[in-house]
VEXTOR-199530 format. One record per residue (C-alpha): residue in three letters; x, y, z. Coordinates in steps of 0.1 Angstrom, whole numbers, plus 5000, padded with zeros to 4 digits. Layout:
VEXTOR-199530
AlaXYZ;...
This chain:
VEXTOR-199530
Unk450338900292;Unk447438740271;Unk449838580245;Unk451438420277;Unk448238260288;Unk447538140254;Unk450937980251;Unk450437820284;Unk447237650274;Unk448937500244;Unk451137250257;Unk452936910247;Unk453136960210;Unk455636830186;Unk458836620186;Unk461636670209;Unk465036800199;Unk467236590221;Unk470836630232;Unk473536410240;Unk477336360246;Unk480236610245;Unk483836640256;Unk485636460281;Unk487736580309;Unk490336420333;Unk489236300367;Unk488936590390;Unk487336680422;Unk485236950407;Unk484136960372;Unk482337220351;Unk479937120324;Unk478537370300;Unk475537320275;Unk473537560255;Unk471237640284;Unk473037540318;Unk476337570335;Unk476737260358;Unk479237200386;Unk479836870403;Unk482336680425;Unk481036360414;Unk481736130385;Unk482036280349;Unk479536050336;Unk477036160362;Unk477536520354;Unk477136460316;Unk474136260323;Unk472536530344;Unk473436800316;Unk472136600288;Unk468636550305;Unk468436890315;Unk469036990279;Unk466236720269;Unk464036890295;Unk464437230281;Unk463937130248;Unk460436990258;Unk459437290275;Unk460437510245;Unk458837280219;Unk455637240242;Unk455637630241;Unk456037680205;Unk459637820211;Unk462937770190;Unk464837490211;Unk467937620197;Unk467337980209;Unk470238050236;Unk469238240268;Unk470938580278;Unk472038400310;Unk472538030317;Unk471237890348;Unk474037750372;Unk473437420388;Unk475537280415;Unk475436900421;Unk476236770453;Unk476636420471;Unk474336470500;Unk472836670527;Unk476236750543;Unk477436960512;Unk473837100505;Unk474137260540;Unk477337430529;Unk475137660507;Unk471837630528;Unk472537550566;Unk468937500572;Unk468637220548;Unk467236890563;Unk467836540553;Unk464536530536;Unk465436820513;Unk466536730477;Unk467837080469;Unk467437440467;Unk466637720441;Unk467838080447;Unk466938380428;Unk468038700444;Unk470239010440;Unk473438800443;Unk472838530418;Unk470238280403;Unk471037920409;Unk470237570421;Unk471737310443;Unk470636950443;Unk471636630456;Unk472636440424;Unk471936070431;Unk472135810401;Unk470235890368;Unk466635790372;Unk466735780409;Unk464536090410;Unk466736230438;Unk467936570427;Unk466536540391;Unk462836580400;Unk463636880422;Unk465537030393;Unk462836970368;Unk460237120392;Unk462137430400;Unk463437480363;Unk459537490354;Unk459137780376;Unk462337950363;Unk461537890327;Unk457838020331;Unk458838330348;Unk461538390324;Unk459538360294;Unk455638370301;Unk455438560334;Unk451838640341;Unk449338650370;Unk448638260370;Unk446638120398;Unk448837980425;Unk447237610421;Unk448537630383;Unk452037760391;Unk452537450413;Unk450337210393;Unk452237300361;Unk455637250377;Unk454336910391;Unk453136810359;Unk456336860339;Unk458636810368;Unk457836450370;Unk459136410333;Unk461036060329;Unk464036130306;Unk465635810291;Unk467935780261;Unk465235650239;Unk462135780257;Unk460636090273;Unk457536050290;Unk455636360304;Unk452636330328;Unk453936080351;Unk452336110385;Unk454836260409;Unk455836010437;Unk453436040466;Unk451036270449;Unk448736010438;Unk448835830472;Unk447936130489;Unk445036190466;Unk443735840472;Unk444135810508;Unk443636150525;Unk440836390527;Unk440836650500;Unk440937030505;Unk437937210490;Unk438237270454;Unk437137620462;Unk440337660483;Unk442337530454;Unk440837790431;Unk441638080450;Unk444138300432;Unk446638340459;Unk447738020477;Unk445937940508;Unk449237820526;Unk451838080520;Unk451438240557;Unk453538000576;Unk453137740549;Unk450237590566;Unk450237220579;Unk452336980561;Unk449436760553;Unk447337050538;Unk450437160517;Unk451136830505;Unk447136790493;Unk447337140478;Unk450437030457;Unk448736690448;Unk445436830439;Unk446937110419;Unk448936870399;Unk445736650393;Unk443636950381;Unk446537060359;Unk446736700347;Unk443036690340;Unk443037020320;Unk446036940297;Unk444836600288;Unk442136680266;Unk442036930237;Unk438737110246;Unk439737140281;Unk442937280270;Unk441337550252;Unk439037630281;Unk442037660301;Unk443237930279;Unk439938110281;Unk440038060320;Unk443338220324;Unk442038550301;Unk439238560325;Unk441538550356;Unk443638830339;Unk440439030337;Unk439938980373;Unk436838770372;Unk435738570402;Unk438438250404;Unk435638000415;Unk433138080388;Unk435938120362;Unk437237760371;Unk433637610370;Unk433437760335;Unk436537600325;Unk435637260340;Unk432237280325;Unk430637180359;Unk430137300396;Unk433137200419;Unk431336950436;Unk430736770405;Unk434236870395;Unk435636680426;Unk433936370416;Unk435236380381;Unk438836440393;Unk438636130417;Unk437335920388;Unk440236070367;Unk442935980390;Unk442535610382;Unk444035680348;Unk446136010347;Unk447535900313;Unk451136010305;Unk452536120270;Unk455335940256;Unk457936050231;Unk460135790216;Unk463335810198;Unk466135570185;Unk468635720206;Unk469736050221;Unk471236280194;Unk474536430202;Unk475036760217;Unk477936980228;Unk478736940265;Unk482037120273;Unk483736990306;Unk486437170322;Unk488437110355;Unk488037360383;Unk491337450406;Unk491537280438;Unk490237580455;Unk486737510445;Unk486637210469;Unk486937440498;Unk485137760485;Unk483037700455;Unk479737630477;Unk480737880501;Unk480838150476;Unk477338060466;Unk476138090501;Unk477638450504;Unk475638540474;Unk472338460492;Unk473238610524;Unk474538490559;Unk472538570590;Unk474238820612;Unk474738570642;Unk476638340618;Unk478838590600;Unk481938600625;Unk482438210623;Unk481638220586;Unk484138490579;Unk486838340599;Unk486338010580;Unk486538190546;Unk489638380556;Unk491238040568;Unk490437860533;Unk491438160512;Unk494738150528;Unk495537800515;Unk495437920477;Unk497238260475;Unk496538440441;Unk493838200432;Unk490938400415;Unk488038190431;Unk489738220467;Unk490338600462;Unk486938680449;Unk485338470477;Unk487338660505;Unk487038990489;Unk483138940488;Unk483138830524;Unk485139140536;Unk483239390518;Unk479839240530;Unk480639200567;Unk484339200572;Unk487239450566;Unk485939650536;Unk489239820530;Unk491039480530;Unk488239340504;Unk488739650482;Unk492539590482;Unk492239230469;Unk489639360442;Unk492239630433;Unk495039350429;Unk492739140407;Unk491939430387;Unk495439520381;Unk496139150370;Unk492839160345;Unk491339500339;Unk488239300324;Unk487739090354;Unk483739150354;Unk483239000388;Unk486039210405;Unk484839520389;Unk481139470400;Unk482139370435;Unk484239690438;Unk481139870429;Unk479039660453;Unk481539760482;Unk480840120475;Unk477140080476;Unk477439850509;Unk479340170524;Unk476540390513;Unk474140150531;Unk476140170562;Unk476640520562;Unk473140730557;Unk474941070559;Unk477441000529;Unk474940750510;Unk474440970479;Unk478341020474;Unk479340670481;Unk476740550457;Unk477940780432;Unk481540630435;Unk480040280423;Unk478940420391;Unk482440430372;Unk483140060383;Unk479439960370;Unk480340150337;Unk483539940332;Unk481839630343;Unk478839690319;Unk481539740291;Unk482639370298;Unk479239200302;Unk476039370291;Unk473639080302;Unk474639080338;Unk471339190356;Unk473239260389;Unk475339520371;Unk472339700357;Unk470139690389;Unk473039810410;Unk473640100385;Unk470040210390;Unk470440170427;Unk473540390424;Unk471340660408;Unk468440620434;Unk469640910455;Unk469341170428;Unk466541420430;Unk465141330396;Unk465040950402;Unk464140760381;Unk465240940349;Unk464140790315;Unk467540620312;Unk467640490347;Unk464140340344;Unk465140170311;Unk468140010329;Unk465939890356;Unk463439730333;Unk466239570315;Unk467539410345;Unk463939270354;Unk463739160318;Unk467038960323;Unk466138840358;Unk462238830361;Unk462738570388;Unk464438810412;Unk461738970435;Unk463639260447;Unk464239380411;Unk460639350402;Unk459539540433;Unk462039810426;Unk461039850390;Unk457439870399;Unk458040160424;Unk460040330397;Unk457040310375;Unk454840420400;Unk456940720406;Unk456440800370;Unk452640740371;Unk452640430353;Unk450340240374;Unk448939980351;Unk452639870341;Unk453439850376;Unk450439640386;Unk451239400357;Unk454839380370;Unk453939300405;Unk450839060402;Unk453038750391;Unk454938800424;Unk451838850445;Unk450538530434;Unk453838350438;Unk453238040462;Unk456638090476;Unk456838470476;Unk456738500513;Unk457038860525;Unk458038980493;Unk454738870476;Unk453039040504;Unk455039350497;Unk453939330460;Unk450039300474;Unk450639640491;Unk452239810463;Unk449239670439;Unk446839850464;Unk448840160465;Unk449140170427;Unk445240100423;Unk444840390448;Unk447240600426;Unk445340530395;Unk442140640413;Unk443640950428;Unk444741070393;Unk441540970375;Unk439641160400;Unk441841470393;Unk441541470358;Unk438741480333;Unk437341140323;Unk438841160287;Unk442241230300;Unk442340970326;Unk446040860330;Unk447140560311;Unk450540380306;Unk452440670296;
């Protein structure tokens, strides 16, 4: 945890490793572009797709260089991003999206992905959203720790407004609207900003208060990162927070003044908020491999992503009928078959869904998606039948084993294996706990895996490790009910520690065994 704190404080250092153009593809409705760290999908112009891909690689390089990481390192799993033309297509993955929403980021048991309205390069339409959310994704992947909520959001706002051009990258740009909010609206007390957990999580609070929270968090982060002395104090502040010190006093120490004086200093600093510019002669080339997706993508690609994030019970009958009708247009098509199979095993005709998967596996015994979905169908069957749950969960294991043999870095396979073993009397065994922790390592953004891993650690009496795992989620400004569940588990873990400590001699108090 402490190295992550130190790394976070040492930001914006070194030159950028930039990226550029790659392969070409014929005009098509949906295109797929794969880079070193991303897989992007778009039904827009290929040039727009390539620009987004290159800018995202530049941004990833910036973050890696800023945190002392190797820019050429490849992740165990690339982030999938879907670029759409407007709110209508965004609603295909998230029906609740309004016309004011630029995109959505999902990290759940089905998938980790983002959908964004693409716009033109430099328009800031979907790009700023993607940059902001990618900072959260990146930090949770590489530097997960118990950061205070203001820094979680302030950090994403600071880097999320980065401007990327062929010959220039500028960091520290004022996010659109934030400076105006700070100049024209009443500020929240800095003691409110300093609190570890976000004050607006419950119901998200009034829009203006939420906007001011983001704006002040951005300004405070900008202030701390703009000066070497303050940067060093930020590292010390994070260590103090990690030790559980009072957040207000810790922030006053980091700022070198009381919070009343700090507000005056921040308002003065707002007049400058200097950015950092990195100039380059041109964007160096990089591999961007563009391929054409089948026609079924136009009808089903976004719906497949909606399936992965869950469909409310009241919407399922109509959605299932729509998937059946669309899939029927593409007999034998892999995307159509897998999308329909998933819909059927989730809330439709499970035997029909498994029949589709059986045909797919007969065609390709190494189709990892079909193998995993067959296992998932058995788990769903167990969820629906409490009396036979243990037996149905056990039926998932052979399919998961086959899927694992094809792809050992798919977090869903590892998590579902641990889930399939959860009904055994000795759960969690050493092997199951190792698998569950590996799933968390691959997908630390997925809160249910973090909660399951923490519960398994608590069953083994490893309370400090469970608390460390849960605290980043408990502090997550967007954690919602899962963050509240993490807070409850932390309290239980601390109580468990106290109970065990009381039962043992002091010198034998349980540790992270």
